[in-house]
N, C-alpha and C positions, 0 to 999 in steps of 0.2 A: 320736376318739370313735367309739363303735358307734351304729350306726343304731337308734333305737327306733321300732317301728311301732305307731302308734295304731289299734286295731279300734273304729271309731266306736259300734258298737253295745253295747259292754260297758260297763256301770256308768255309763250315762248318765241323768240325771234329765231328763225332758221336760216340758214345761209348754204349755198352750194359752193363746194371749193372742189374744182375739178370733177372727177367721178365720185367724191366721197361727200356724204352728207353730214354735216355737223350741226349740233344744236348749241346754241350760245344762250345761257341763263343770265337774265339781267340780275343786277347785284342783289336785290331782295331774294329772288329764287336761290341764289348761291347761299344766302344764310339759311333760308328754309331747308334746303337739301343737306346742309352741313349739320344743322340742328337735328334734322331727321336721322341721318346717320349717326350722331352722338346719341341720340336717344336709342336708337336700335342696337347700338354697341353696348349701352348701358343694360338693356334687356338681356342681351346675349351674355353679358358677364355675370349677371345675378343668375342665369341659368346654367353656369359652368361651362359655357360654350366659348371657351378662352380664345381660341384660334379664330373663330368668326368675329368675335368683339374687336380682336387685334386688327383685322383686316378693315371693319368698319371704322374703327377709330383712325387708322391711316388715311382712310378716304376722308373722312371729317376733317383732319388736319390739313391734308392737301387744300380743300376748299376755303378754310379758315385763312390759310396762307396766302391764296390768291386774293382774298378780301382785306388782308391786313388786319383781320380781327384778333387782338392779342389775347382777348379774354377767352374766345373761342379756342385758340392756339393752346392756352394753358390748360383748359378743360380736356382738351383732345390728348395733350401729352400726358396728363393725369390719367385718363383712361387707358393709354398705352402702357402706363406704369404699372396700372392694376391688371390689365391682361398679361404682361410679361410676367408679373408675380404668379398669376393665376397658372401661367405656362411652367413655372418652376425656374424662368430665366431671371435669376435675382440680380444679376449685374445689369442688365437691360432694364430692369425694373427701377433701379437706382438712377441710371441714365436719364430715363424718362421723367422719372419724378423730380429729379434736380431741375430738369428744364421747366418742369410746370411751376415748381417752387420759385425759381428766377422770375418768370412771368408774374406770378401772384405778387411778389415782392416790389416788382416794378409798377404794378397798376395803381395801389396795392389792393389785394384782395385777401383779406384775413381767412375767410372760409376756405378759399383755394389753397392758402398756404398750410393750413392746418391739415387738409386731406392729403397734400403731398408728403407733408412731414410724417403723417401716419403710415403711409405706404414705405417710405424710407426706413421708418423704424422697423417694420416687418421684413423689409428685404435685408436690412443689415443683420437682423437677428437670425435669419437663415444663414448668412455668411459668417456666422459666429462672431461678428464684430458687435459685441453686445455694449460696449461702452457708447458707440455711434447710436445703437438702437435706443438707447435709455436718453441720451442727448436728444433725439429726434422727437421721442414719445413726450419729454418733458417741455420741449419748445412747443408742440401741438397742444399740450393740456394747458399752458399758459394762454395761448390764443383764445381756445375754445371758453376758458373761464372768464376771460375779459369781455366775451361777445355774450355771455349767459347762453351759450350753445349746450344745452343738457345732453342731446344724442351724441354730439362731438366730444364732450367731456367723458362720456361713458366709453367712447371707442379709445380716447387716448389713454384712460385708466386702465383698460382691458389691455391695451398694447403694452403699457409698462408693467403690467403683471405677467404677460407673455415674455418679455425682455428679461426680468428679473429670474423667472423659473428657467429660462435657458441658461442663465448665469449660474444657476443653483442655488439662488437665495430664495428658497420657497416661502419663507416667512413674509418677506416683503411682496413677493408675487400675490400671496393670499391677501395681504392687507390692501393693495389696489384693486384687485379683482372683487373683493367684498364691498368696497365703495362704489365700484361700477355697479354691482348687483343692486344696491339699494337705489341707486340713481336711476337705472332702468326702469326699476318698478314703479317709480313716480310717474312715468309716462306711459308704461304698459306696452312695451314692444316685445311681445311673446317670442318672436324669433331671436332677437338679441340677447334677450334674458336667458333663452336655452343655451346659446353660445358661451355664455358668461358662466352658466352653471357647469357645463361641460369643462370649462377652462378651471374652474376651482375645483372641480372633482379629480382633474388631472394632477393640479397642484398638490392636493392632500395625498392623493396616491403616491406621488413622487416624494413626500415628505415620510411616507410610511403610516400616515393617520387614515387607515382603511375604513373605520366606521363612519369618519366625516365625509371622506370621498363617497361612499355608499349613498349617503343622505343626499349629497349633490346630485349624484348620477341618477337616483330615482326621481328627484324633482325633473331632471332633464328628460328622463323617459316619459314622465306624464305629459311635458309639452310636446314632445315628439308625437305622443299618440293624439293630442288634442289638434295638432296641426297637420296629422296624417302623414308624418315623415317617416315612412317605414324604413328606408335605408339607414336614416340616422339612428332611428330606434334600434336597429340591429347592431349599429356601431357601439351605442352606448351600452346594450346588453352584454357585449363582450368585455366592456370595462367592468360592469359591474361583477360578471361571473369571474373575472380575474380577481377583483377586490374580495369577492367572498371566500375565494380559493385561499388567498392570502391570509385571511382572516380565520381560516380553518371551518367556514360553515359550508361544508360540502353539499348539504342539502339545497340551499339555495344556489350554489354555484350550478347545480343539475338544473334547476328551475329556469335560472336566466340562459343557461346554454341552449335548454330546450325551446325556450320561446325565441331565440336568436335563430336557431335550426328552422323553425316554421316560418319565419319571416324570409330567411334566405331561399327556401323552397318555393315561397309565393312570388318572391322576385326572379327567380331562375338565376340566382347568383351562386354558382358552383364553388367558387373560391370560398365565399363565406359559409357555403354549406359544409364543406370538408373541415374548415377549422372549428365550426361549431361542433361537429361530430367528434373532432379531437378532443375539445374541452370537456364535452358531455361524457367521452369516454374515460377521461382521466378523472372526472368527478366520481363516476360510478366505481372505479377503481378504489378512490379514496374513501367511499361508502362501503367497500367490500362486497359490492355486486358485480362480480366479475361476468356474470352471464350477460348482464346488460351491456357491459364494458365490451365484451367481444363483439356484440351486435353493432354496437356504435363503430367499432374500430373496422369490422367487415364492411359496413355501408361506406365509411371512409376511403376504404381501397378502391371500391367500386367507383366513387366519386372522382378519385384521384387518377384513375384510368380513362375516365369519360374527359377529364379536362384537356390534355393528358399532362399529368406532372409526376414524373419518376422519382423524384425526390421524396415528395409527399406520400408517395405510394410505398415506398421502402420505410418511411417512418411508420406508416399505419401498420405495415407488416411486422415491424419491430414491436410496436405495441400489442398487436394480437399474439405474439409468440409470449411476450410477458404475461398477458392476461390469461392465455391457457395454461400456461406453466402454473400460475396461481391457483388455478381452478383444478389442477391435477390431469388436464386433458392433454397428455403427452403426445397422442397421436396427432392432434391438431398442431402442436407445435411442430412437429416434423412436418406437416402439410404446408405450414406457412414459412418453413425453412427454404431459402433458394438451394 
């Protein structure tokens, strides 16, 4: 939808009530403002500003209720469900999404139904209600297939994959997500393609198929670089580093951990920085390069103290003692012993 901008001084009827000045919007301006708030809520949600999105959707809903706009109410309820999901309030996400679904069924509006069912599937998955998650995703898939809605079908297939992965059925999870990957490549949404590649990598990793997980993670990193998603690139590099370590490829483990460290420093993300230093130190230990491992662990101590995080600091000191002992530097072992 295109954003509709309301100019507050145009065509407004103003009334004086006592000492208070009130502005009364004509019906058309009510809809314009509600639609504007809805669009702003969607933009905020896409930017991960979930609290702001929630407030905007609430304001839009109030206006849609005043004007008895059921379609608007359904969309605003759906937005509230998405925002609540983003905030981690999965019970509320279900509550709002069910209200959106009820309105969509009443209208009827198949697109709104499939969106509400998709959010319900994800919320139920997070509450470990896997059967309900799968039921909602399948219902959403049936609707989008009947409408020849390819992006909707990709979302439903991906949600099914996530639900089956949560259930521990990795083979079926991979089956649905590979179908989603094929379909998203038809209409070329790189952002969605990247999300599915990440989910496929996670599913293969969970199944213990590290070589295949690495293939999908590397493709996801390439898309993150193309889209200049540095934070996402760092997250996937962590997964790549872990997969390479599990496979025994310590050289690549170190390469990916080093790249993640560089990104964390660029972003000023101290938490990711200490994690990357920890992984890099472990990789150097596995390679038998204890001198480099000690440097990483020492840097990690500095970062842990800057955060501050006493638990991580103690972990880093423990790693230092082990690496110094392996190197035969017993004086440093004592130095790093409380």
